[in-house]
Wavefront OBJ file of the C-alpha trace (Angstrom):
o trace
v -61.382 -31.837 -24.376
v -60.609 -30.203 -21.063
v -56.936 -30.229 -21.764
v -57.300 -28.784 -25.200
v -59.422 -25.949 -23.817
v -56.843 -25.239 -21.159
v -54.067 -25.174 -23.732
v -55.882 -22.613 -25.750
v -56.597 -20.401 -22.808
v -52.947 -20.776 -21.654
v -51.663 -19.639 -25.077
v -53.851 -16.582 -24.920
v -52.576 -15.772 -21.461
v -48.993 -16.080 -22.561
v -49.613 -13.791 -25.574
v -51.218 -11.305 -23.299
v -48.396 -11.485 -20.817
v -45.846 -10.922 -23.569
v -47.695 -7.731 -24.600
v -47.906 -6.593 -20.914
v -44.108 -6.972 -20.477
v -43.539 -5.119 -23.687
v -45.727 -2.177 -22.677
v -44.110 -1.988 -19.301
v -40.618 -1.957 -20.918
v -41.673 1.064 -23.077
v -43.576 3.001 -20.349
v -42.553 5.236 -17.496
v -42.272 3.509 -14.070
v -45.704 2.438 -12.651
v -45.543 1.415 -9.029
v -46.265 -2.158 -8.024
v -49.008 -0.855 -5.701
v -50.718 0.992 -8.555
v -50.511 -2.047 -10.911
v -51.935 -4.458 -8.229
v -54.776 -2.367 -6.877
v -56.234 -0.721 -9.960
v -58.425 -3.693 -10.931
v -59.404 -4.935 -7.476
v -63.227 -4.777 -8.238
v -62.715 -6.684 -11.488
v -60.834 -9.400 -9.638
v -63.623 -9.814 -7.224
v -66.207 -10.090 -10.070
v -64.027 -12.656 -11.979
v -63.426 -14.787 -9.086
v -59.574 -14.389 -9.482
v -57.728 -14.299 -6.119
v -55.684 -11.075 -5.560
v -52.619 -13.171 -4.757
v -52.541 -14.653 -8.224
v -52.920 -11.129 -9.826
v -49.983 -9.852 -7.580
v -47.851 -12.716 -8.661
v -48.430 -12.014 -12.300
v -47.742 -8.310 -11.959
v -44.492 -8.900 -9.973
v -43.389 -11.540 -12.457
v -43.928 -9.071 -15.351
v -42.000 -6.378 -13.649
v -39.096 -8.811 -12.906
v -39.088 -9.848 -16.630
v -38.745 -6.092 -17.532
v -35.920 -5.638 -15.046
v -33.925 -8.393 -16.649
v -34.768 -7.370 -20.216
v -33.528 -3.788 -19.577
v -29.986 -4.817 -18.984
v -27.864 -4.178 -22.052
v -26.861 -7.128 -24.064
v -23.138 -7.751 -23.768
v -21.625 -8.502 -27.263
v -18.512 -10.586 -26.473
v -16.615 -13.120 -28.455
v -16.980 -16.725 -27.398
v -14.538 -17.738 -24.646
v -13.004 -21.068 -23.783
v -13.906 -21.942 -20.196
v -12.771 -24.868 -18.120
v -14.933 -25.676 -15.187
v -12.931 -27.560 -12.497
v -15.474 -29.744 -10.605
v -18.030 -28.943 -13.320
v -19.928 -32.133 -12.754
v -21.138 -30.859 -9.385
v -24.428 -28.996 -8.945
v -23.014 -25.467 -8.978
v -20.580 -26.457 -11.663
v -23.438 -27.748 -13.716
v -25.328 -24.466 -13.184
v -22.305 -22.416 -14.524
v -21.976 -24.769 -17.416
v -25.482 -24.180 -18.488
v -25.283 -20.366 -18.192
v -21.999 -20.153 -20.043
v -22.996 -22.663 -22.774
v -26.231 -20.700 -23.318
v -24.219 -17.536 -23.729
v -22.328 -19.207 -26.621
v -18.998 -20.067 -24.855
v -16.995 -23.275 -25.141
v -16.923 -25.378 -22.011
v -14.552 -28.058 -20.853
v -14.985 -30.029 -17.726
v -12.106 -31.157 -15.436
v -13.311 -33.401 -12.673
v -11.746 -35.840 -10.122
v -10.869 -38.518 -12.721
v -9.551 -36.201 -15.415
v -6.210 -35.009 -14.218
v -4.306 -37.219 -16.761
v -5.937 -34.962 -19.312
v -5.499 -31.653 -17.431
v -3.035 -30.138 -19.900
v -5.521 -30.773 -22.812
v -8.541 -29.504 -20.857
v -6.676 -26.410 -19.564
v -4.737 -25.461 -22.693
v -5.896 -22.166 -24.171
v -8.535 -21.512 -21.498
v -9.613 -17.870 -21.214
v -11.047 -18.633 -17.841
v -10.726 -21.520 -15.250
v -13.498 -21.569 -12.680
v -12.825 -23.779 -9.636
v -16.140 -25.171 -8.445
v -14.912 -27.846 -5.945
v -15.890 -28.235 -2.309
v -14.168 -25.900 0.247
v -11.834 -28.386 1.711
v -10.215 -29.208 -1.698
v -10.141 -25.720 -3.130
v -6.722 -24.653 -2.175
v -5.212 -27.948 -2.976
v -6.836 -27.985 -6.466
v -5.465 -24.422 -7.141
v -1.942 -25.385 -6.380
v -2.403 -28.426 -8.657
v -3.833 -26.364 -11.529
v -1.131 -23.599 -11.427
v 1.409 -25.653 -13.460
v -0.950 -25.862 -16.422
v -1.952 -22.179 -16.556
v -0.553 -19.521 -18.751
v -0.039 -15.806 -17.686
v -3.097 -14.896 -19.803
v -5.500 -17.476 -18.198
v -7.989 -15.807 -15.712
v -8.371 -17.937 -12.651
v -11.414 -17.756 -10.264
v -13.220 -19.768 -7.681
v -16.753 -19.867 -6.203
v -15.980 -21.005 -2.543
v -17.600 -19.564 0.529
v -14.277 -18.576 2.040
v -12.338 -15.832 0.230
v -9.177 -14.670 2.140
v -6.923 -17.805 2.146
v -8.201 -18.876 -1.261
v -7.785 -15.652 -3.002
v -4.270 -15.377 -1.423
v -3.438 -19.045 -2.677
v -4.511 -17.992 -6.219
v -2.344 -14.873 -6.186
v 0.660 -16.802 -4.923
v 0.450 -19.734 -7.383
v -0.838 -17.927 -10.544
v 0.785 -14.921 -12.189
v -2.191 -14.122 -14.369
v -5.673 -12.548 -13.737
v -7.259 -13.658 -10.380
v -10.738 -13.008 -8.936
v -12.802 -14.559 -6.136
v -16.529 -15.207 -6.588
v -19.084 -16.393 -4.104
v -22.581 -16.973 -5.444
v -24.980 -16.394 -2.551
v -27.444 -19.173 -3.657
v -27.381 -22.886 -3.754
v -28.337 -25.580 -6.274
v -31.903 -25.333 -7.632
v -31.685 -21.695 -8.761
v -32.384 -21.561 -12.606
v -30.948 -18.107 -13.350
v -29.036 -15.090 -11.774
v -32.266 -13.101 -11.477
v -32.082 -11.110 -8.275
v -29.398 -13.489 -6.950
v -26.269 -11.870 -5.372
v -22.750 -12.813 -6.270
v -19.994 -11.477 -4.173
v -16.909 -10.361 -6.251
v -13.444 -10.047 -4.512
v -11.024 -8.455 -7.016
v -7.465 -9.933 -7.043
v -5.431 -9.051 -10.125
v -6.147 -7.776 -13.745
v -9.966 -7.237 -13.155
v -10.493 -6.384 -16.744
v -9.999 -9.948 -17.856
v -13.241 -10.874 -15.945
v -15.309 -8.082 -17.330
v -17.225 -10.365 -19.896
v -17.963 -12.801 -17.052
v -19.337 -10.102 -14.798
v -21.449 -8.762 -17.623
v -22.906 -12.249 -18.235
v -23.990 -12.456 -14.550
v -25.452 -8.882 -14.623
v -27.237 -9.355 -17.943
v -29.108 -12.340 -16.382
v -30.237 -10.033 -13.474
v -27.670 -10.922 -11.053
v -26.480 -8.452 -8.509
v -22.808 -8.082 -8.143
v -21.523 -7.226 -4.619
v -17.877 -6.021 -4.538
v -15.977 -6.719 -1.355
v -12.579 -7.332 -0.014
v -11.940 -10.929 0.973
v -11.634 -9.942 4.605
v -15.046 -8.187 4.621
v -16.600 -11.185 2.820
v -15.400 -13.644 5.382
v -16.470 -11.413 8.234
v -20.005 -11.200 6.816
v -20.215 -14.912 6.097
v -19.924 -15.490 9.843
v -23.542 -14.266 10.127
v -24.777 -15.015 6.628
v -23.710 -18.565 6.525
v -21.936 -20.063 9.571
v -24.310 -18.875 12.306
v -27.383 -19.510 10.133
v -26.294 -22.966 9.354
v -25.604 -23.692 13.049
v -29.054 -22.451 13.912
v -30.781 -24.640 11.303
v -28.543 -27.572 12.026
v -29.273 -27.341 15.710
v -33.023 -27.212 15.030
v -32.864 -30.450 12.892
v -30.816 -32.290 15.504
v -33.227 -31.129 18.298
v -36.251 -32.355 16.322
v -34.557 -35.708 15.701
v -33.682 -36.021 19.407
v -37.195 -35.164 20.528
v -38.594 -37.598 17.952
v -41.119 -34.964 16.786
v -43.652 -36.243 14.366
v -42.877 -33.777 11.636
v -45.712 -34.741 9.195
v -48.351 -34.489 11.912
v -46.928 -31.236 13.252
v -47.427 -29.646 9.803
v -51.179 -30.422 10.194
v -51.181 -27.956 13.103
v -48.410 -25.683 11.890
v -48.570 -21.919 11.251
v -47.094 -20.830 7.968
v -43.919 -19.638 9.798
v -43.218 -22.988 11.411
v -43.762 -24.591 8.088
v -41.198 -22.357 6.479
v -38.776 -23.151 9.341
v -39.240 -26.906 8.647
v -38.864 -26.311 5.007
v -35.516 -24.470 5.401
v -34.225 -27.078 7.753
v -35.157 -29.892 5.511
v -33.713 -28.006 2.529
v -30.339 -27.706 4.306
v -30.422 -31.461 5.178
v -30.812 -32.336 1.546
v -27.318 -30.833 0.931
v -23.903 -32.322 1.281
v -23.239 -33.020 5.026
v -19.536 -32.186 4.628
v -20.307 -28.998 2.791
v -22.670 -27.758 5.607
v -20.240 -28.827 8.359
v -17.285 -27.233 6.577
v -18.871 -24.029 6.255
v -19.345 -23.939 10.161
v -15.863 -25.247 10.918
v -14.021 -23.204 8.161
v -12.292 -20.570 10.367
v -11.444 -20.039 13.975
v -13.532 -16.803 13.737
v -16.647 -18.727 12.585
v -16.252 -21.352 15.358
v -15.814 -18.611 17.937
v -18.975 -16.830 16.675
v -20.946 -20.072 16.955
v -19.760 -20.519 20.486
v -20.963 -16.988 21.359
v -24.444 -17.840 19.817
v -24.551 -21.059 21.855
v -23.785 -18.935 24.984
v -26.607 -16.528 24.195
v -29.005 -19.519 23.702
v -27.912 -20.823 27.196
v -28.316 -17.314 28.815
v -31.835 -16.872 27.429
v -32.710 -20.390 28.356
v -31.707 -19.773 31.884
v -34.138 -16.756 31.889
v -36.925 -19.028 30.701
v -36.183 -21.643 33.380
v -36.127 -18.895 36.002
v -39.445 -17.653 34.628
v -37.887 -14.163 34.406
v -40.534 -12.365 32.219
v -39.180 -8.853 32.692
v -35.715 -9.559 31.683
v -36.855 -11.513 28.574
v -39.174 -8.573 27.603
v -36.104 -6.209 27.825
v -34.052 -8.589 25.680
v -36.828 -8.528 23.187
v -36.925 -4.695 23.157
v -33.171 -4.442 22.807
v -33.195 -6.751 19.664
v -36.147 -4.923 18.239
v -34.294 -1.617 18.617
v -31.178 -3.103 17.062
v -33.111 -4.470 13.918
v -34.689 -0.918 13.552
v -35.712 -0.123 10.042
v -35.232 -3.593 8.732
v -38.261 -4.725 10.515
v -40.772 -3.178 8.215
v -39.196 -4.533 5.031
v -38.743 -7.903 6.594
v -42.405 -7.957 7.542
v -43.374 -7.128 3.916
v -41.049 -9.739 2.390
v -41.979 -12.456 4.771
v -45.747 -11.681 4.316
v -45.217 -12.204 0.539
v -43.434 -15.536 1.106
v -46.060 -16.776 3.356
v -48.870 -15.816 0.882
v -47.003 -17.467 -1.925
v -46.592 -20.628 0.218
v -50.316 -20.525 0.962
v -51.080 -20.549 -2.758
v -48.731 -23.407 -3.480
v -50.083 -25.526 -0.517
v -53.737 -24.701 -1.886
v -52.761 -25.996 -5.282
v -51.151 -29.110 -3.860
v -54.360 -29.843 -1.936
v -56.461 -29.487 -4.953
v -54.246 -32.069 -6.724
v -54.313 -34.434 -3.838
v -58.227 -34.260 -3.659
v -58.360 -34.913 -7.503
v -56.010 -37.851 -7.161
v -58.141 -39.220 -4.330
v -61.317 -38.866 -6.449
v -59.543 -40.847 -9.290
v -58.621 -43.589 -6.816
v -62.280 -43.800 -5.678
v -63.600 -43.931 -9.165
v -61.087 -46.705 -9.977
v -62.346 -48.752 -7.034
v -59.613 -47.769 -4.535
v -60.427 -47.935 -0.744
v -62.180 -44.946 0.612
v -60.511 -45.421 4.002
v -57.056 -45.489 2.339
v -57.900 -42.304 0.420
v -58.958 -40.460 3.613
v -55.971 -41.802 5.415
v -53.706 -40.349 2.774
v -55.437 -37.017 2.834
v -54.702 -36.516 6.618
v -51.162 -37.651 6.326
v -51.834 -41.328 7.284
v -48.229 -42.462 7.207
v -47.032 -41.602 10.790
v -43.621 -41.143 11.966
v -42.780 -42.100 15.615
v -42.756 -39.170 17.931
v -44.473 -36.481 19.856
v -47.208 -34.416 18.252
v -46.883 -30.621 18.471
l 1 2 3 4 5 6 7 8 9 10 11 12 13 14 15 16 17 18 19 20 21 22 23 24 25 26 27 28 29 30 31 32 33 34 35 36 37 38 39 40 41 42 43 44 45 46 47 48 49 50 51 52 53 54 55 56 57 58 59 60 61 62 63 64 65 66 67 68 69 70 71 72 73 74 75 76 77 78 79 80 81 82 83 84 85 86 87 88 89 90 91 92 93 94 95 96 97 98 99 100 101 102 103 104 105 106 107 108 109 110 111 112 113 114 115 116 117 118 119 120 121 122 123 124 125 126 127 128 129 130 131 132 133 134 135 136 137 138 139 140 141 142 143 144 145 146 147 148 149 150 151 152 153 154 155 156 157 158 159 160 161 162 163 164 165 166 167 168 169 170 171 172 173 174 175 176 177 178 179 180 181 182 183 184 185 186 187 188 189 190 191 192 193 194 195 196 197 198 199 200 201 202 203 204 205 206 207 208 209 210 211 212 213 214 215 216 217 218 219 220 221 222 223 224 225 226 227 228 229 230 231 232 233 234 235 236 237 238 239 240 241 242 243 244 245 246 247 248 249 250 251 252 253 254 255 256 257 258 259 260 261 262 263 264 265 266 267 268 269 270 271 272 273 274 275 276 277 278 279 280 281 282 283 284 285 286 287 288 289 290 291 292 293 294 295 296 297 298 299 300 301 302 303 304 305 306 307 308 309 310 311 312 313 314 315 316 317 318 319 320 321 322 323 324 325 326 327 328 329 330 331 332 333 334 335 336 337 338 339 340 341 342 343 344 345 346 347 348 349 350 351 352 353 354 355 356 357 358 359 360 361 362 363 364 365 366 367 368 369 370 371 372 373 374 375 376 377 378 379 380 381 382 383 384 385 386 387 388 389 390
């Protein structure tokens, strides 16, 4: 009975949201602030949390942003994904298939069929781990015709783009999706594009990304690799170091989350997310170039220098360091505060929903004769890990 009522209400909500998106698409721009605050009193009367309304409004605006991209009318292409059975390869397979293109997969055990799988391909996209990318490109080259477009998605661009240019006479371009597995679409996701040769051969592929809401960032391979020192290598090292430290200290992670601020929880979430990925991929990103290794060493020196100030109880110098960093970040601070506040509020909504689900599950256990003490133990995170509480 209750499920049927919910289904009916949900259908009405979906219909109304569809109408809202359609009206927004036809209207002049209305600011997010105006859309989210013009019904504040009604929200209070209806008992609807403001955060839910804001999420709905922003979701509608995002849908309009994607829908406003012109639809690219292109003929179906033949695409071979090298390493297409991996997580990122699977993502590109889904997006390309959904757009009507014909997909072939060439994975580790398929090299005996390489000629068949690569014959007539309009695009060959290399989606293998960094350490194998140049080797695979050299191996592929013998099967490619001068009209075949060759591209990769690795997180290093200079040596890989150079390898493609040296071993393939046809169109070449380097890509780097700035997101990992788990993303369902290109919406608001950045993809770095490093032109190599005959860019026009890739225009249909660039349009596919843009039409799905992706943001294309054009760069030289050298600039890309310089930026990745901060965006990837240093960030990975910072997160990697936190995870190793927590393990060494034997911190009781589950219990610490009972006490945690939202920011600490996000830190743990980001660390845990990284450690669900391939160890070799994460490590290879840090070790990829001498420049990355040197930058990580400088970061470690900064950690050591600041730690010495802590040990020396040098409050004034630490405050000066704080002010210098604050001045350097400048205008980014305000937008970062706004974005992080949204993430924290969204996390709070998710945690509240999970808590309701846990309570309902506990109620079901009690009704079915489950132990009350077991139920309460589960609610407070009864399974303890060995370690210090923080």
